C-alpha positions in Angstrom: 45.5 106.2 35.3 45.5 110.0 35.9 43.9 113.3 33.7 47.1 113.7 32.5 47.1 109.8 31.0 43.6 110.1 29.9 44.8 113.6 27.7 47.2 112.4 26.1 45.4 109.5 24.6 42.8 112.2 23.5 45.9 113.4 21.3 46.2 117.3 23.7 49.9 118.5 23.9 52.2 118.3 26.5 51.5 121.7 26.9 48.6 122.3 27.8 48.2 119.0 29.7 51.1 120.7 32.1 48.7 123.4 32.2 45.5 122.3 33.5 48.5 119.4 35.9 49.9 122.7 37.2 46.5 124.3 38.6 45.7 121.5 40.6 43.1 120.0 38.5 42.6 116.3 38.9 41.2 113.2 37.5 38.0 113.5 39.4 38.1 116.9 39.9 37.8 116.8 35.5 35.2 114.7 35.3 32.8 116.5 37.5 34.3 119.5 35.7 30.6 120.0 34.4 27.1 118.2 34.0 27.4 118.6 29.8 29.3 118.9 27.0 27.8 122.5 26.3 28.6 122.8 30.1 32.5 122.0 29.5 32.9 124.2 26.9 32.3 127.1 29.4 34.7 125.5 32.0 37.3 124.9 29.7 39.3 127.9 29.9 39.6 127.4 33.6 41.1 124.5 33.1 43.1 125.6 30.8 44.1 129.5 31.8 45.1 131.7 28.9 45.3 129.3 26.4 43.6 129.5 23.0 42.5 125.8 22.0 41.4 125.8 18.2 38.2 123.4 17.6 39.7 120.8 17.7 41.9 120.6 20.5 38.3 121.4 21.6 37.3 118.6 20.8 39.7 116.3 22.4 38.7 118.0 25.5 35.0 117.2 25.2 36.3 113.4 24.5 37.9 113.0 27.5 35.4 114.2 29.6 32.7 111.7 28.4 35.1 109.2 28.5 35.4 109.7 32.0 31.4 109.7 32.1 30.6 107.2 30.2 32.7 104.8 33.1 31.5 105.9 36.0 27.4 105.8 34.8 28.8 102.3 33.7 30.4 100.8 36.9 27.8 98.2 38.9 26.3 99.3 42.2 28.2 98.5 45.3 26.7 95.8 47.3 25.7 97.5 51.1 26.9 95.3 53.2 24.2 95.1 55.0 22.6 93.0 52.9 25.2 90.9 52.7 24.0 86.6 53.4 27.0 86.5 56.1 26.2 89.2 58.2 22.0 88.6 58.1 20.0 87.4 61.2 17.8 86.3 58.8 18.0 81.6 58.9 16.4 79.6 56.2 16.4 75.9 55.4 19.5 74.7 53.8 19.5 74.6 49.9 18.1 72.2 47.9 20.2 70.3 46.5 20.3 69.0 42.7 18.6 66.3 41.3 22.4 64.9 39.4 23.0 66.1 43.4 21.6 63.3 44.8 21.9 60.8 42.0 25.9 61.1 42.5 25.1 60.3 46.3 22.7 57.5 46.1 25.7 55.2 43.9 28.4 56.2 45.7 26.2 54.9 48.6 25.9 51.6 47.6 28.7 51.2 46.4 30.7 51.7 49.7 27.5 49.7 51.6 26.8 47.2 49.1 24.1 45.1 51.7 22.1 48.0 52.0 19.4 48.7 50.3 16.9 52.1 49.5 14.2 52.4 49.1 11.5 55.0 49.4 11.0 54.4 53.8 14.4 53.8 54.1 15.6 56.4 51.8 16.0 60.1 53.5 13.7 62.4 52.7 15.3 66.0 50.3 15.2 68.1 52.4 17.3 65.8 55.0 19.9 65.7 52.7 20.0 68.5 51.7 20.4 69.7 55.1 23.7 66.8 55.5 25.0 67.5 52.2 25.5 72.0 53.5 26.8 71.1 57.7 29.1 68.8 55.7 30.1 70.6 52.7 30.4 74.2 55.2 32.3 72.0 58.1 29.7 74.0 60.6 27.3 70.2 62.3 24.2 71.2 63.7 22.2 68.6 66.0 19.2 67.5 63.5 16.3 68.2 65.4 14.1 65.1 65.1 10.4 66.7 63.2 13.4 66.5 60.1 14.3 63.6 59.8 12.0 61.5 57.3 12.0 59.3 55.0 10.6 60.3 51.3 7.6 57.9 51.7 7.2 60.0 55.1 7.8 63.7 53.4 5.8 62.6 50.4 2.7 61.5 52.7 2.8 65.1 55.2 3.2 67.0 51.9 -0.3 65.2 50.4 -2.0 65.6 53.1 -0.9 69.3 54.5 -3.5 72.2 54.1 -2.8 74.8 52.2 -1.4 77.5 53.9 -3.4 80.7 54.1 -1.5 84.1 55.6 -3.0 85.2 58.6 -4.1 89.1 58.2 -3.9 89.8 61.9 -0.3 88.8 62.1 1.1 89.7 58.6 4.8 89.2 57.9 6.1 88.6 54.4 8.7 86.4 56.2 6.3 83.5 56.0 4.8 84.4 52.7 7.7 84.3 50.7 9.6 81.6 52.8 8.5 77.6 52.3 7.8 76.3 55.6 8.9 72.7 55.6 7.0 69.3 56.2 7.9 68.3 59.5 6.8 65.3 61.7 5.1 65.4 65.4 6.8 63.9 67.8 5.1 63.3 71.3 5.2 60.8 74.2 1.5 60.2 72.9 1.8 59.1 70.4 4.7 58.3 69.4 6.8 54.5 70.8 10.6 53.0 70.9 9.5 51.6 67.4 8.9 54.9 66.2 12.9 56.8 67.8 14.3 53.4 65.9 13.5 54.4 62.2 13.8 58.3 62.6 17.7 56.9 64.5 17.6 55.0 61.3 16.8 57.5 58.3 19.3 59.7 59.8 22.0 57.4 60.3 21.9 56.7 56.1 21.7 60.4 56.1 24.9 61.7 57.2 27.0 58.3 55.1 25.5 58.8 52.4 27.0 62.7 52.1 30.3 61.5 53.3 30.5 62.7 57.2 31.2 59.7 59.2 31.0 55.5 58.0 28.0 54.2 58.2 28.3 50.5 60.8 29.8 54.0 63.6 26.4 55.6 63.0 25.1 52.1 63.6 26.9 51.5 66.9 25.0 54.6 68.2 21.2 53.7 67.5 21.5 50.1 68.5 23.7 51.2 72.2 20.9 53.6 72.9 18.2 52.0 71.0 19.1 49.5 74.0 19.3 51.7 77.0 15.6 53.5 76.1 14.4 50.4 75.4 14.6 48.4 79.5 11.8 47.6 81.2 11.5 47.8 84.7 9.5 45.7 87.5 6.1 47.8 88.2 8.0 47.2 92.7 11.1 48.6 91.4 8.7 51.8 90.8 11.4 52.6 88.0 10.4 54.1 84.3 12.6 54.4 81.3 13.1 57.0 80.1 10.0 59.3 78.0 10.0 60.5 73.6 10.9 63.6 74.6 13.8 62.8 76.6 15.1 60.4 74.8 15.0 63.8 72.4 16.5 66.1 74.8 19.5 63.1 75.2 20.2 62.8 71.5 20.3 66.0 71.7 23.2 66.4 74.0 24.5 63.7 72.1 25.4 65.0 69.4 26.4 68.0 71.1 28.9 66.4 72.8 30.8 64.6 69.5 30.5 67.7 67.1 32.2 69.7 70.1 34.4 67.2 69.5 34.6 68.0 66.0 34.5 71.6 65.6 36.9 72.4 68.8 39.2 69.4 69.9 39.7 68.8 65.7 38.5 65.0 65.7 37.2 63.0 62.8 33.3 62.5 63.1 34.1 58.4 63.0 36.4 58.9 65.5 34.1 60.7 67.8 31.3 59.0 67.4 33.3 56.2 69.1 34.2 58.1 72.1 30.9 58.6 73.2 29.1 55.3 71.8 31.5 52.8 73.1 34.2 55.1 75.8 31.6 57.6 77.4 29.2 56.7 80.1 27.2 60.0 78.5 25.1 57.8 76.7 24.2 55.8 79.9 23.4 58.9 82.1 21.6 60.8 80.1 19.0 57.9 79.5 18.9 55.7 82.9 16.4 54.5 84.7 13.9 57.7 85.9 11.9 57.8 88.9 8.2 55.8 88.9 6.1 59.0 90.2 3.3 57.8 92.3 -0.3 56.7 91.3 -2.6 59.7 91.2 -5.2 60.0 95.0 -8.5 59.3 94.3 -11.1 60.7 96.0 -13.8 59.0 97.7 -17.2 60.3 98.6 -16.1 62.0 101.5 -12.7 64.0 100.3 -10.1 64.4 102.4 -10.3 65.6 105.0 -8.7 68.9 106.3 -8.7 69.6 102.3 -12.3 71.1 101.3 -12.7 70.0 98.2 -13.9 65.6 99.1 -17.5 67.2 98.6 -16.3 69.0 95.3 -14.3 66.0 93.9 -17.6 63.6 94.6 -19.7 65.4 93.3 -17.7 66.7 90.7 -17.5 63.4 89.5 -20.2 61.5 90.2 -22.2 59.9 87.9 -19.1 59.0 85.2 -17.5 55.5 86.1 -20.9 53.7 85.7 -24.3 53.1 84.3 -27.7 51.5 84.8 -29.5 51.0 88.2 -28.7 51.2 91.6 -28.1 54.5 93.8 -25.0 56.4 92.6 -22.1 57.4 95.2 -22.6 61.2 97.5 -25.0 62.4 99.8 -28.2 62.1 97.2 -30.1 59.3 97.9 -32.5 57.4 94.9 -30.7 59.3 91.4 -29.8 57.3 89.5 -26.3 56.1 88.2 -25.8 57.2 84.7 -23.4 60.1 83.9 -24.7 63.2 84.3 -25.9 65.9 80.8 -23.5 67.9 78.8 -20.5 69.5 80.7 -18.8 67.4 82.7 -15.4 66.3 82.4 -16.8 63.1 81.0 -18.1 64.9 77.9 -15.3 67.5 77.4 -13.7 67.5 74.3 -9.9 65.9 74.1 -8.7 66.9 70.8 -9.0 69.1 68.2 -8.8 69.8 64.6 -5.5 72.2 64.5 -4.6 74.1 61.2 -5.1 69.9 59.7 -3.5 68.0 62.7 -4.4 65.8 65.8 -4.0 68.5 69.3 -4.4 67.7 72.8 -6.5 69.9 74.7 -4.1 70.0 78.4 -7.0 67.5 81.0 -5.5 69.3 84.2 -5.7 72.5 82.9 -9.5 72.3 82.4 -10.1 72.4 85.8 -7.6 74.7 86.9 -4.3 72.0 87.9 -1.8 72.6 85.8 1.2 74.2 87.1 3.4 73.5 82.9 2.0 77.7 82.0 4.0 77.2 78.6 6.2 74.9 78.9 3.1 72.3 78.8 2.9 70.0 76.0 -0.9 70.2 75.7 -3.4 73.0 73.8 -4.5 76.0 76.7 -8.1 76.2 75.6 -11.3 75.5 76.9 -12.9 71.8 75.8 -16.4 72.7 76.7 -18.3 71.1 73.9 -20.9 73.5 72.4 -23.7 72.2 70.3 -22.6 70.8 67.3 -19.4 68.6 69.5 -16.7 70.4 68.9 -14.6 72.3 71.8 -14.9 76.0 73.3 -11.2 76.5 72.4 -11.8 79.8 74.8 -8.5 80.6 75.9 -10.4 82.7 78.4 -11.6 80.0 80.5 -11.5 76.9 81.5 -14.1 73.7 81.0 -15.0 73.9 84.9 -16.3 78.2 84.6 -17.4 78.0 81.0 -21.3 77.8 82.6 -20.5 81.0 84.3 -18.4 82.9 81.9 -20.3 84.4 79.6 -20.0 84.0 76.0 
């Protein structure tokens, strides 16, 4: 719409409109000619030249100007592109599906697989179903970590045992206070076995089949072969061992990355891609093949290892911790009894601590300065020296071996 249309709609004559447009006035310049109706009357001679306007014509010009000003003020502000969802690097968990949508998924699953039973221990958690449904709707498939694969029963158990979230003022972050941190499973070699992995894979199978990503039978075939390879046992004389839980999780990640690569990059069907990696290719067998068993740790006797310079130190350090009772203790000190030495020895070091309501294990190799894994170590690098109340020192500045010689 042009300036002439606006003025004509208010009833101004063609002659006055032609004078204004010939002078170079446009819709935008007319709207910004004045800040108020009183100021507009002062600039009317500049707009319409030497033509004298009646009170009616002045009122018509003011009405046209007021209409333009009100439409400009009511226009919604432009949304900055930096705030758009697609250009943001902030990643949150998948949006939560409604209870009605979850019920529809359950009914469709039970109708398609009549022999399956959905109980609290076999039904995937709401977050897992939401994540699978989000990936299916966007066709943006990604490997779901094992820590998010839990049943409704396990999710409720973790939610009940979860301590109240307190803001840490020394590292205060707005996102950590506003965004909910979902409960997760703790995956590790020390407290998980093959049966736990089997439950994790089964929950994942039900979640993908429930949202319609692929058929349940194809998913179960993948999980069955995975567990079969993971549960292989080897004689001690063979020098081989089965993969650990963390190695199995890494293998599952690589397999699903390959499966989703076929779907996203080669336009494969997800059922066919799973069949390819389960029955055709040998990636699963290679990733879950037997590993070489590490040699047993070398034992130190009272004389130590010749030429190493550690024999006397280790024999003195471990003296008296393997037995109790009468008799002479190992080492050169004759007459000392074989009872455990007091507080501070390796036998009294604290091995497990509670961190944010979860049981964590302290690294025993780090306590004696022998851990070489650094930041990739799965255990805590804190001092395990017991304090007066029996709890660990938990200092990161020194280990338990140097606790006594470090000032506190």
